[in-house]
C-alpha positions in Angstrom: 88.5 103.1 23.2 91.2 104.7 25.7 90.4 105.3 29.1 90.8 109.1 29.6 93.6 111.0 31.6 94.5 113.8 33.1 95.4 115.4 29.9 92.1 115.0 28.7 90.4 116.0 31.1 93.0 119.4 32.0 91.8 119.6 27.1 87.9 118.9 28.3 88.3 121.7 31.2 90.0 124.5 28.1 87.6 123.1 26.0 84.1 123.5 27.7 85.3 126.9 29.8 86.7 128.4 26.5 83.6 127.7 24.1 81.6 129.0 27.1 83.1 132.3 27.4 82.8 132.5 23.3 79.1 132.0 23.7 78.7 134.6 26.0 80.7 136.8 24.1 78.7 135.9 21.2 75.5 136.7 22.9 76.5 139.7 24.5 77.0 140.9 21.2 73.6 140.1 20.1 71.7 141.1 23.2 74.1 143.9 24.8 75.9 145.7 22.1 73.3 144.6 19.4 74.1 143.5 15.8 73.8 146.9 14.7 75.7 148.6 17.6 78.5 145.3 16.7 78.7 146.1 13.1 79.0 149.9 13.7 81.7 149.4 16.1 83.7 147.0 13.2 83.0 150.1 10.9 84.1 152.2 13.5 87.7 150.6 13.3 87.7 150.8 9.5 86.5 147.2 9.1 83.7 146.2 7.0 80.4 145.6 8.8 80.2 142.1 7.3 82.9 140.9 9.5 80.6 141.3 12.7 77.8 138.9 11.2 80.9 136.6 10.9 82.3 137.3 14.1 79.0 136.8 15.8 78.4 133.6 14.3 82.2 132.4 15.0 81.6 133.1 18.8 78.4 132.0 19.2 78.6 128.6 16.6 82.1 127.7 17.7 80.9 127.9 21.6 78.6 125.1 21.1 80.8 123.2 18.9 84.0 123.7 21.6 81.2 122.5 24.4 79.9 119.8 22.6 83.4 119.2 21.8 82.8 118.9 17.9 85.4 119.4 15.3 87.7 120.9 18.2 90.8 121.3 16.0 89.4 122.6 13.2 86.9 125.0 15.2 89.9 126.5 17.1 92.2 127.0 14.8 89.1 129.0 13.0 88.8 130.6 16.1 92.1 131.8 16.4 91.8 134.6 13.5 89.0 136.5 15.5 90.8 136.5 18.5 93.7 138.0 16.7 91.4 140.3 14.9 90.3 141.0 18.9 93.6 141.6 20.1 94.4 144.5 17.1 91.2 145.8 17.8 91.8 146.4 21.7 95.3 147.0 20.9 95.3 150.9 21.1 93.8 150.6 24.9 97.0 149.4 27.0 97.5 146.0 28.3 94.8 145.8 30.8 91.6 144.4 29.7 90.0 146.9 32.7 91.3 149.7 30.5 87.9 151.6 29.4 87.7 149.9 25.8 89.2 146.8 27.6 92.8 146.2 27.0 95.1 143.6 24.6 96.2 141.0 27.1 92.4 138.8 27.5 92.6 138.0 23.7 95.8 137.3 23.1 96.2 135.1 26.1 92.4 133.6 24.5 94.2 132.6 21.2 97.1 130.9 23.4 94.6 128.5 24.6 92.7 128.1 21.5 96.3 126.6 20.1 96.4 124.7 23.3 93.0 123.1 22.5 94.1 122.5 19.1 97.3 121.2 20.1 95.6 118.7 22.2 92.5 117.9 20.6 88.2 117.3 22.0 89.9 115.8 25.8 87.6 114.1 28.0 83.1 114.6 27.7 83.2 115.3 24.0 80.4 114.5 21.5 81.6 111.8 19.4 80.2 111.5 16.1 82.0 108.7 14.0 80.7 110.0 10.5 81.9 113.4 10.9 85.1 111.9 12.7 86.2 110.0 10.2 85.9 113.0 7.6 87.7 115.4 9.9 90.2 113.3 11.0 92.6 114.2 12.9 90.9 117.8 13.0 88.4 116.0 15.0 
């Protein structure tokens, strides 16, 4: 086992903070907007309602996985389409996320962060599950 360096700590900071944000956004869709409200919003965009369920699941499960450092690269890659979808959904509201309806700069930046996490890997303070790590290989 190698001693963590600055890049490992930076990767952990990105991974844990991003995971926390995903948990917050997923939980907000459940507790504030409600699941039926989130489904209705997706449908108002012309998207199938079931994508709301997949998005909520991706944000909650992905957030937990990122915080724990489990399957980090794979999880980060899987979350990029969710964020690009959010970028598209907010594209009509302008650049700034403080605009009515939110802008598109935050989800686009967050997609770039997920790309960085996928490249960096899990970093320090990650839960190591040897069997899973062997299965996932470079995507652990």
